[in-house]
Structure formats: C-alpha cells, structure tokens
C-alpha positions in Angstrom: 74.6 -123.6 -114.8 74.4 -124.2 -118.5 72.4 -127.4 -118.5 69.1 -127.9 -120.2 67.3 -127.3 -116.9 68.1 -123.7 -116.5 68.0 -122.9 -120.2 64.5 -124.1 -121.0 62.4 -124.6 -117.9 60.0 -121.8 -117.0 60.3 -120.5 -113.4 57.1 -121.1 -111.4 55.9 -120.5 -107.9 56.1 -123.3 -105.4 52.7 -124.9 -104.7 51.1 -123.2 -107.8 50.3 -126.6 -109.3 47.0 -126.6 -107.4 45.7 -123.5 -109.2 47.6 -123.2 -112.4 47.8 -125.3 -115.6 51.2 -126.5 -116.9 52.2 -127.1 -120.4 54.1 -130.5 -120.9 57.1 -128.6 -122.3 57.4 -126.6 -119.1 58.4 -129.5 -116.9 61.7 -131.3 -116.8 61.6 -135.1 -117.3 64.4 -137.7 -117.3 64.4 -137.5 -121.1 65.8 -134.0 -120.8 69.0 -135.0 -119.1 72.1 -133.9 -120.9 74.7 -136.3 -122.2 77.0 -135.2 -119.4 74.4 -135.9 -116.7 73.7 -139.3 -118.2 77.5 -140.1 -118.1 77.7 -139.0 -114.5 74.7 -141.2 -113.7 76.4 -144.1 -115.4 79.6 -143.5 -113.4 77.7 -143.4 -110.1 75.7 -146.6 -111.0 78.7 -148.5 -112.1 80.6 -147.5 -109.0 77.8 -148.8 -106.8 77.5 -152.1 -108.8 81.2 -152.8 -109.3 82.7 -151.3 -106.1 80.0 -151.2 -103.4 77.8 -154.3 -103.9 80.8 -156.8 -103.8 81.4 -155.6 -100.2 77.8 -155.9 -99.1 78.5 -158.4 -96.4 81.4 -156.5 -95.0 79.5 -153.2 -95.0 76.5 -154.8 -93.3 78.8 -156.1 -90.6 79.8 -152.5 -89.8 83.3 -152.8 -91.3 83.7 -149.0 -91.4 87.2 -149.1 -92.9 85.5 -150.6 -96.0 82.9 -147.9 -96.0 85.4 -145.1 -95.5 87.6 -146.5 -98.3 84.6 -146.6 -100.7 83.6 -143.0 -99.8 87.2 -141.9 -100.6 86.9 -143.8 -104.0 83.6 -142.0 -104.6 85.5 -138.8 -103.9 88.2 -139.7 -106.4 85.5 -140.0 -109.0 84.2 -136.6 -108.2 80.9 -137.9 -106.8 81.4 -136.3 -103.4 82.2 -132.9 -105.0 79.1 -132.2 -107.1 77.6 -129.6 -104.7 81.0 -128.1 -103.5 82.0 -124.7 -105.2 84.9 -124.8 -107.5 87.2 -122.5 -105.4 87.2 -125.2 -102.7 87.9 -128.2 -104.9 84.4 -129.0 -106.0 82.6 -129.4 -109.3 79.7 -126.9 -108.4 77.2 -128.6 -110.6 73.4 -128.1 -110.7 70.9 -129.8 -108.4 69.8 -132.0 -111.3 73.2 -133.6 -111.5 73.3 -133.9 -107.7 70.0 -135.7 -107.7 71.1 -138.0 -110.5 74.1 -139.0 -108.5 72.0 -139.6 -105.4 69.6 -141.8 -107.4 72.2 -143.8 -109.3 74.4 -144.6 -106.4 71.6 -146.0 -104.3 72.0 -149.7 -104.8 72.9 -150.6 -101.2 71.0 -148.6 -98.6 73.6 -148.7 -95.9 76.2 -147.2 -98.2 73.9 -144.7 -99.8 72.8 -143.5 -96.4 76.5 -142.8 -95.5 77.1 -141.1 -98.8 74.0 -139.0 -98.8 74.5 -137.9 -95.2 78.0 -136.7 -96.1 77.3 -134.9 -99.4 74.0 -133.5 -98.3 73.2 -132.5 -94.7 76.8 -133.0 -93.7 78.5 -130.7 -96.2 75.8 -128.3 -97.3 75.7 -126.3 -94.0 79.3 -125.3 -94.5 78.8 -124.5 -98.2 75.9 -122.2 -97.5 76.7 -120.7 -94.1 80.4 -121.1 -93.6 82.8 -118.2 -93.4 85.6 -118.0 -96.0 88.0 -119.5 -93.5 85.6 -122.3 -92.6 85.1 -123.1 -96.3 88.8 -123.1 -97.1 89.5 -125.4 -94.1 86.8 -128.0 -94.5 85.3 -128.1 -98.0 88.4 -129.3 -100.0 88.8 -132.3 -97.6 85.0 -133.0 -97.7 84.9 -132.9 -101.5 87.5 -135.6 -101.8 86.3 -137.8 -99.0 89.5 -137.3 -97.0 87.2 -136.1 -94.2 83.7 -137.4 -93.7 80.9 -135.1 -92.4 77.9 -135.7 -90.1 74.9 -133.6 -89.1 73.7 -133.6 -85.5 70.3 -132.1 -84.8 68.1 -134.8 -83.1 68.1 -135.5 -79.4 66.4 -138.1 -77.3 63.6 -135.7 -76.3 63.5 -133.6 -79.5 63.4 -135.5 -82.8 60.7 -133.9 -84.8 60.6 -131.0 -82.4 64.2 -130.1 -83.1 64.1 -126.5 -81.9 63.3 -127.8 -78.4 66.8 -129.1 -78.0 68.5 -129.2 -74.6 72.1 -129.1 -75.7 73.5 -125.8 -74.3 76.3 -123.5 -75.3 77.9 -120.9 -73.1 80.7 -118.5 -74.0 83.8 -119.1 -71.9 85.1 -116.4 -69.6 88.0 -115.6 -71.9 85.7 -115.3 -74.9 87.7 -117.8 -76.9 85.4 -120.8 -76.8 81.8 -121.9 -76.6 81.4 -124.6 -73.9 78.8 -127.2 -75.1 77.0 -129.7 -72.9 74.4 -132.2 -74.0 73.8 -135.3 -76.1 72.7 -135.9 -79.7 71.0 -139.0 -80.9 70.8 -141.1 -84.1 73.6 -139.4 -85.8 74.5 -140.9 -89.2 78.2 -141.4 -89.9 79.1 -140.6 -86.3 81.2 -143.7 -85.8 83.8 -142.5 -88.4 83.0 -138.9 -89.3 85.7 -136.3 -88.9 83.6 -133.1 -88.7 80.1 -132.5 -87.3 77.5 -129.8 -87.6 76.0 -129.7 -84.1 73.1 -127.6 -82.9 72.8 -126.1 -79.5 71.2 -123.2 -77.7 73.5 -120.4 -76.6 72.5 -119.3 -73.1 69.6 -121.7 -73.3 67.8 -119.4 -75.9 69.7 -118.8 -79.1 69.4 -121.9 -81.3 72.7 -122.0 -83.2 75.0 -124.3 -85.1 78.6 -125.2 -84.5 81.3 -127.0 -86.5 83.0 -129.6 -84.2 86.0 -131.7 -85.2 86.2 -135.3 -83.9 89.2 -134.7 -81.6 87.7 -131.6 -79.9 88.2 -131.7 -76.1 85.0 -132.7 -74.3 83.6 -134.4 -77.4 83.1 -138.1 -77.6 81.1 -140.7 -79.5 78.8 -143.2 -77.9 78.3 -146.9 -78.8 76.9 -148.0 -82.2 73.1 -148.4 -82.3 72.1 -151.9 -83.6 69.2 -151.1 -86.0 66.3 -152.8 -87.7 67.7 -151.7 -91.1 70.6 -149.9 -92.8 72.7 -151.9 -90.4 75.9 -151.2 -92.2 75.6 -147.4 -91.7 77.1 -145.9 -88.5 74.6 -144.5 -86.0 75.8 -143.3 -82.6 75.0 -140.7 -80.0 77.3 -137.7 -79.6 78.3 -136.8 -76.0 79.3 -133.2 -75.3 80.8 -132.8 -71.8 82.2 -129.3 -71.4 83.1 -129.5 -75.1 85.4 -126.6 -76.0 84.4 -125.2 -79.5 86.5 -122.3 -80.7 84.3 -119.2 -81.3 85.4 -119.1 -84.9 83.6 -122.5 -85.3 80.2 -120.9 -84.8 78.4 -121.6 -88.1 76.3 -118.7 -89.4 74.8 -116.3 -86.9 74.1 -116.9 -83.3 70.4 -117.5 -82.8 69.8 -118.3 -86.5 70.4 -122.0 -86.4 66.9 -122.7 -87.4 67.6 -121.3 -90.9 70.4 -123.8 -91.3 68.4 -126.7 -90.0 65.3 -126.2 -92.1 66.9 -125.0 -95.4 69.4 -127.9 -95.4 66.5 -130.3 -94.7 64.7 -129.2 -97.9 67.6 -130.4 -100.0 67.9 -133.4 -97.7 64.3 -134.4 -98.5 65.0 -133.9 -102.2 68.0 -136.2 -102.1 66.2 -138.7 -100.0 63.5 -138.8 -102.6 66.2 -139.5 -105.3 67.8 -142.2 -103.1 64.4 -143.9 -102.5 63.8 -143.9 -106.3 67.1 -145.5 -106.9 66.5 -148.1 -104.2 63.0 -148.8 -105.6 64.4 -149.3 -109.1 67.0 -151.7 -107.8 64.4 -153.7 -105.8 62.1 -153.9 -108.8 64.9 -155.4 -110.9 65.3 -158.2 -108.3 61.5 -158.7 -108.4 61.4 -159.1 -112.2 64.5 -161.4 -112.2 63.1 -163.7 -109.6 59.5 -163.8 -111.0 60.9 -164.9 -114.4 63.2 -167.6 -112.8 60.8 -169.1 -110.3 58.7 -171.9 -111.5 55.3 -173.0 -110.0 52.6 -175.3 -111.4 54.7 -175.8 -114.5 55.4 -172.2 -115.5 57.2 -169.0 -114.5 55.4 -167.1 -111.7 55.8 -164.0 -113.9 52.9 -165.5 -115.9 50.5 -165.3 -113.0 48.1 -162.4 -112.9 48.6 -161.4 -109.3 52.4 -161.4 -109.7 52.0 -159.3 -112.8 49.8 -156.9 -110.8 52.7 -156.4 -108.3 55.1 -155.8 -111.1 52.8 -153.3 -112.7 52.3 -151.4 -109.5 56.1 -151.4 -109.0 56.7 -150.1 -112.6 54.1 -147.4 -112.2 55.6 -146.4 -108.9 59.1 -146.0 -110.4 57.6 -144.1 -113.3 55.7 -141.7 -111.0 58.7 -141.3 -108.8 60.8 -140.2 -111.8 58.1 -137.7 -112.8 58.0 -136.2 -109.3 61.7 -136.1 -108.8 62.8 -134.6 -112.1 59.9 -132.1 -112.2 60.8 -130.8 -108.8 64.5 -130.6 -109.3 63.9 -129.0 -112.7 61.9 -126.2 -111.0 64.6 -125.6 -108.5 67.3 -125.4 -111.1 65.2 -123.0 -113.2 64.8 -120.8 -110.1 68.6 -120.9 -109.5 69.6 -120.3 -113.1 70.2 -116.6 -112.8 71.9 -116.6 -109.4 75.6 -115.6 -109.5 77.1 -118.1 -107.0 80.1 -115.8 -106.6 78.1 -112.7 -105.6 77.9 -111.5 -102.0 75.0 -113.0 -100.3 74.5 -115.7 -103.0 74.2 -118.5 -100.5 71.2 -116.8 -98.8 69.6 -116.2 -102.2 70.1 -119.8 -103.2 68.5 -121.0 -100.0 65.5 -118.6 -100.4 64.8 -119.9 -103.9 65.1 -123.5 -102.8 62.7 -122.8 -99.9 60.1 -121.7 -102.4 59.7 -125.3 -103.2 59.5 -126.6 -99.6 56.1 -128.2 -100.3 57.3 -130.0 -103.4 60.3 -131.3 -101.5 58.1 -132.6 -98.7 55.8 -134.2 -101.2 58.7 -135.9 -102.8 60.0 -137.2 -99.5 56.7 -138.6 -98.4 55.7 -140.1 -101.7 58.9 -141.8 -102.6 59.5 -143.3 -99.1 56.0 -144.8 -99.2 56.5 -146.0 -102.8 59.7 -147.7 -101.8 57.9 -149.5 -98.9 55.4 -150.8 -101.4 58.0 -152.0 -103.8 60.0 -153.8 -101.2 56.9 -155.4 -99.8 56.1 -156.7 -103.3 59.7 -157.9 -103.5 59.3 -160.0 -100.3 56.0 -161.4 -101.5 57.3 -162.4 -104.9 60.3 -164.2 -103.2 57.7 -165.7 -100.8 59.5 -167.9 -98.2 62.9 -166.9 -99.6 62.0 -163.3 -99.1 62.3 -163.9 -95.3 65.8 -165.4 -95.6 68.9 -163.2 -95.1 70.8 -164.8 -98.0 68.3 -163.3 -100.5 68.0 -159.6 -101.3 64.4 -159.1 -100.4 64.8 -159.4 -96.6 67.5 -156.6 -96.3 65.7 -154.3 -98.8 62.5 -154.6 -96.8 64.2 -153.7 -93.5 66.3 -150.9 -95.1 63.3 -149.2 -96.6 61.5 -148.5 -93.3 63.8 -145.8 -92.1 63.0 -143.4 -95.0 59.5 -142.6 -93.5 61.4 -141.3 -90.4 64.5 -139.7 -92.0 64.5 -135.9 -92.8 61.4 -135.3 -90.7 58.8 -138.0 -90.3 56.1 -138.4 -92.9 53.6 -137.2 -90.4 55.6 -134.0 -89.9 56.0 -133.5 -93.6 52.3 -134.0 -94.2 51.7 -131.2 -91.7 54.3 -129.1 -93.5 52.6 -129.6 -96.9 49.1 -128.4 -95.7 50.4 -125.8 -93.3 52.8 -124.3 -95.9 50.1 -124.0 -98.5 47.5 -122.5 -96.1 50.1 -120.0 -94.8 50.9 -119.0 -98.4 47.1 -118.7 -99.1 46.5 -116.5 -96.0 49.4 -114.2 -96.9 48.2 -113.8 -100.5 51.3 -115.4 -102.0 49.2 -118.2 -103.5 45.7 -117.6 -104.9 44.3 -120.6 -103.1 41.5 -118.7 -101.3 40.4 -117.2 -104.6 40.4 -120.6 -106.2 38.4 -122.1 -103.3 35.8 -119.3 -103.6 35.5 -119.8 -107.3 35.0 -123.5 -106.8 32.3 -122.9 -104.1 30.5 -120.5 -106.5 30.7 -123.1 -109.2 29.3 -126.0 -107.2 26.4 -123.9 -105.9 25.4 -122.9 -109.4 24.9 -124.6 -112.7 28.3 -124.3 -114.5 28.6 -124.6 -118.2 29.8 -128.1 -119.3 33.5 -128.3 -119.6 35.1 -128.9 -122.9 36.1 -132.5 -123.5 39.8 -133.1 -123.5 41.3 -134.9 -126.4 44.1 -137.5 -126.7 45.0 -140.8 -125.0 44.9 -139.2 -121.6 41.6 -137.3 -122.0 40.0 -139.2 -119.1 43.0 -138.7 -116.9 43.0 -134.9 -117.6 39.4 -134.8 -116.5 40.3 -136.8 -113.3 43.1 -134.4 -112.6 40.8 -131.4 -112.8 38.3 -133.2 -110.5 41.1 -134.1 -108.1 42.2 -130.5 -107.9 38.6 -129.4 -107.2 38.2 -132.1 -104.5 41.4 -130.9 -102.8 40.3 -127.3 -102.9 36.8 -128.3 -101.7 38.2 -130.2 -98.7 40.7 -127.5 -97.9 38.0 -124.8 -98.1 35.5 -126.8 -95.9 38.2 -127.4 -93.3 39.3 -123.8 -93.3 35.8 -122.6 -92.9 35.2 -124.9 -90.0 38.4 -124.5 -88.0 39.9 -121.2 -89.4 43.3 -120.5 -87.6 42.8 -123.6 -85.4 43.2 -125.9 -88.4 46.8 -126.4 -87.4 45.5 -128.3 -84.3 43.5 -130.8 -86.5 46.4 -133.0 -87.5 44.2 -135.8 -89.0 42.4 -133.2 -91.2 45.7 -131.6 -92.2 47.1 -135.1 -93.1 44.1 -136.0 -95.2 44.4 -132.7 -97.2 48.1 -133.4 -97.6 47.2 -136.8 -99.1 45.0 -135.0 -101.7 47.7 -132.5 -102.5 50.4 -135.2 -102.9 48.3 -137.2 -105.3 47.4 -134.2 -107.4 51.1 -133.3 -107.8 52.0 -136.9 -108.6 49.1 -137.4 -111.0 49.8 -134.2 -112.9 53.5 -134.9 -113.1 52.7 -138.3 -114.7 50.3 -136.8 -117.2 52.7 -134.0 -118.2 55.5 -136.4 -118.8 53.4 -138.8 -120.9 52.0 -135.9 -122.9 55.5 -134.6 -123.5 56.7 -138.0 -124.7 53.7 -138.3 -127.0 54.2 -134.8 -128.4 57.9 -135.5 -129.0 57.0 -138.9 -130.7 59.2 -140.7 -128.2 59.3 -144.5 -128.5 58.5 -144.7 -124.7 55.2 -142.8 -125.1 52.9 -145.8 -125.1 54.4 -147.2 -122.0 54.3 -143.8 -120.2 50.6 -143.4 -121.2 49.8 -146.9 -119.8 51.6 -146.2 -116.5 50.0 -142.8 -116.2 46.5 -144.2 -116.7 47.2 -147.0 -114.2 48.6 -144.6 -111.6 45.9 -141.9 -112.1 43.1 -144.4 -111.4 44.6 -145.3 -108.0 45.5 -141.7 -107.2 42.0 -140.6 -107.8 40.7 -143.1 -105.3 43.0 -141.7 -102.7 41.9 -138.1 -103.4 38.2 -139.1 -103.2 38.6 -141.1 -99.9 40.8 -138.4 -98.3 38.4 -135.5 -99.2 35.5 -137.6 -98.0 37.3 -138.1 -94.7 37.7 -134.4 -94.3 34.0 -133.6 -95.1 32.8 -136.2 -92.7 34.7 -134.5 -90.0 33.9 -130.9 -90.6 30.2 -131.1 -91.4 27.1 -132.6 -89.9 23.3 -132.8 -90.5 22.0 -130.9 -93.5 25.4 -129.3 -94.2 27.0 -132.8 -94.3 24.4 -134.0 -96.8 24.9 -131.0 -99.0 28.6 -131.3 -99.0 28.5 -135.1 -99.7 26.3 -134.3 -102.7 28.9 -131.8 -103.9 31.7 -134.3 -103.3 29.9 -137.0 -105.3 29.4 -134.6 -108.2 33.1 -133.6 -108.1 34.2 -137.2 -107.9 32.1 -138.6 -110.8 34.3 -140.5 -113.2 34.4 -143.7 -115.2 36.4 -146.5 -113.8 39.7 -147.5 -115.5 40.4 -151.1 -116.5 43.5 -151.4 -114.4 43.7 -155.2 -114.9 44.2 -154.8 -118.6 46.6 -151.9 -118.1 48.5 -153.9 -115.4 49.0 -156.8 -117.7 50.2 -154.5 -120.5 52.7 -152.8 -118.1 53.9 -156.1 -116.6 54.3 -157.6 -120.1 56.7 -154.8 -121.0 58.9 -155.1 -118.0 58.9 -158.9 -118.0 60.0 -159.0 -121.7 62.7 -156.4 -121.1 63.8 -157.9 -117.8 63.9 -154.4 -116.2 61.9 -151.2 -115.9 61.7 -150.1 -119.5 61.3 -146.3 -119.7 
C-alpha cells in the first residue's frame, strides 16, 4: 500500500472526532488522490458512460445476458479485481482505489448494484475467511467476472434481525456434507450468480456461512422480484431443499458467521456510500443541464432563485459527501498501512482495523443515502412534469435511490449502531466520551472563560462546530443519566443522538477540507468555503433540533427548564446568509455546467 493515504495520514481512533481536534492536513480529501487512482477513476467512469449507459433500456428490462457481459468487460479492465489479492489473480489495491471505482462506475443504479454486490459483499467473504483451497478455486474466476458472486443473509422473517435466521444446517450421517434447508430473500445477483455466500444455523444454534455453487443439489432460484427501483438488477429468493453442501465449503469457523456478516457489511456500507455519491453526482449533472436548457417566462429556469437553491443544495450535498467518503476511507487505509497482507492471520487483523471505523461507515451509509434522496427529489422537481415521465432520467433516478436507505442495514438500524457503538466504547473506556460529557457539564454549570475567537473565512463555522459537539455531548449525557443501560430501548432518543453525531462528522469533514484547500492555496478553495458555510448552517439546525428533542424527552419541570436554558446557551450563533451563498454556489455550477470542485 504505497499510496498517499498510507504514507501521510495519521492513524486515529474511530469515533474520536467527537472529543478530539483534527488538523486539516491529517484528513484525506479528493485532492490527495494519486495520478494512478485518478486514472482508474477515469477508466471506471468512461466504462460506465461508453459501455453501460448505451444499454440502459436492455438492462432495465432484465436482459441479464447484457449485464453479465458488461460485468465480464469490467473484469477485463481489472475493475472487478481491485480487492482480490495478487496470488489469486487480483490487483490487491487499497480501499481508496476500491472506493474510487465504486463511485466512478455508479452512473446506472441497476448495473452498479450488480457490480457492487459482486465485488463487495459477494467476494470479500471468501477473500477474508476462505481457506487456501477456497481462495484458489473461486477468487481467480470472481476477479475476472467469469463467475458472479452473491451474498445471502436476509430472510422473510429476519431482515435487520439477521442472526435470527431460520435456515438450518445439519451434518450428514457420513460427515461429508451439510444439509441445508430454508429460504433466503431479496438476494442481489441471484438470477445469474454462480457462487453464493449463504448463512444458516448449524443444529439450529451455530450461525455459520457456506459457499454454495449454483448447480448444487437441492439448491434452486425462485422467480425474479419486480421492484420499485433498480429494476434491471436481479433479485430472487434462494430455496434450499435438502441442499447438499460439501463440508469443505464451510466458510470460516462454525458458529462464527456473525463475524463474516458484520465485518463484510462495514465495507458494504462504505462502498454503498461511494455508489450513492457517484449516483448523486450523475443526477446533479442532469439537473444542471435541464435547468439551463428549459425556458420559462422568457428565460432559462436556471436563473430562477428557487431553482438555484436546489442546485446549491445539490452541490453542497455532493461536496459534503466527498468530504465524508474520502476522510473515512483515508482513515481506514492509514490503519491498514502497516498490515502485511501475506502474514498469517492478516485477514483477521484487517477486519479488526476496519471494524474500528464501524461508526464512520454507518454515518457514511446513512448520510449519503439520504443525500441521494434529496438530489433525486430536486432532479424530479426541476424536470417538473417531465420528471414523472419514464423517457426522462429523473423518474428512474428517483425510484432507484430509495433502496439505499434499506440496503446494508436500514438507516434506522444504522442510527442505532452509531449511538450504541459510541456509548459502548464510552462505557468500556475506549473512547473518553464520559470524561468529555462530565467536563461539559462542569463547564455549563460554571462561568467558563470566554473562548478565543477563531480566525479565517470559516471562523463562524469553527465556532458552530464546537457548539455542535457540545450539544451532542450534552444530549448524550442527559439521555445516559436518565436511562443508563436502558438507553438501548429508547430508539427515538438513540436516533436523535445519532443525527447529532452524523452532522458533527459531516460538518467537521467539510471544514477540514476547505481549510486544507485554503492552506494549500488551491483554486477550488473559494467554492469549498462557500459550500462549507452553506452546509454548516443547515447542519447546525439539525443538531439543535435533535438535541432539543432529546432534552424534551429526558427532563421535566425545573430540570427541563434548566436544561433548555443550557441548550439555548450552547446553541447561540449568528444566522448565515444562505440565500447569498446559495446564489454564489449555483452560479458556479451553472456556469461550469457541472459540479465544479
């Protein structure tokens, strides 16, 4: 791993952004990509534009021969092999390159869904947990696209509650096979995949994973689901009826399948975030083009203030998404920099270090999927009546975006993960959150010395960020004091705290990138500063409202009045002129005809 990521990024603890300050030079941004990574991004983008998009109609009509052929072409370009180790025919590149490919190839959601399911959750279980024999047998074919992979975890009665699966596995009398019975639901690529990672409980207790080939006896594929969106991706149930799986196809250890499921999903969330960002960028391009072309009342609708507001929100969304994605992947690559991938036990060490950033991966998944929803909604509105017509791009993009809030763990589950993970780390002493909360409580109950005024174009946003962190800690502290260990049962409170955490991470990521660009005298610094200020103003509102929601729930009477007074003190800030900023941001993208940074 000799990229800029591993060479220059400082290794930090997951979740530490709530209690520690970051220097702008300590975070990875898109400007830090190497020339090789940029070239790979260009290859993936050009492949999507020149090879995939011309077949949009055929793909959407479920012509899977087209999809399979395109996946094989992607394999020929090396795009399927980025995560596969070199001894098995792969390129074994860093996670940054993998994320760049996922983002750049995401121009048509149906195809990028198939691609991402294959290279991510389809292939990674074998890379990380496979025996030497399993790796040699499957990975070379998966790296080239000769074989397509799928991942089968969900069931009709256990989607988010995956460990409650009913699919059973029993060792045969001769000890040569596991006999699996059950049904898996909503399995991406299942209509044409060749190899599946399937989860089942051995003897009804030991949650385990198995590699199953398509022609395995007792294994069959149900009919295609006809979906609201991503209609061109294959989604079918899997039916296991006394399915005979050779014992050598047990993946990892019996009873340890939860490690595979959860660790693979962390990377799945990371790549989904990249794909949402790529899809958002593509939809924004359609918004700008149409807004410039469409005439009303004698002028282009791009000249109208309320259309410009939508373009500004879209641009700031793409900018913040970039900041979140590249910062997160940069931290992961920095953590993996000194891991010898050839050493015994390297896979487990890699997973452990990625798991350190589970909260950031969940934040990225939630934030980008909801950002994409906003962008595609703006796209439909800008197209107006044409946005509802199938022949135009808005209608499909709008439908396709919706699934991302369900994929890789629903956004509700991920919000619970964010708060639960942070509080668990706090209780175990791995993160100094409790100390930070106590320090904040001592501060608000006394008369603290006035803080030093920050300097620079983002001085106000720096102050907002400090306040946002305090509001988040205040809300978390008040909720912990009220509910203690029972906080996990208060999902609405957990969700509101997660919303605060998400916006703190996003706001800080935007500020750090803009400051880095400014310090480096980058020509994009002015645009980054404008989008950071625009985004921070809206993020602060979310933090204030979410923390207020928590306080209103956990306190009453005199205590409520006291805590509301504290909240008002912590949330005191001057409003930002988002109208002027929005016009400035929109002006840039309209003139350029695309997102400009």
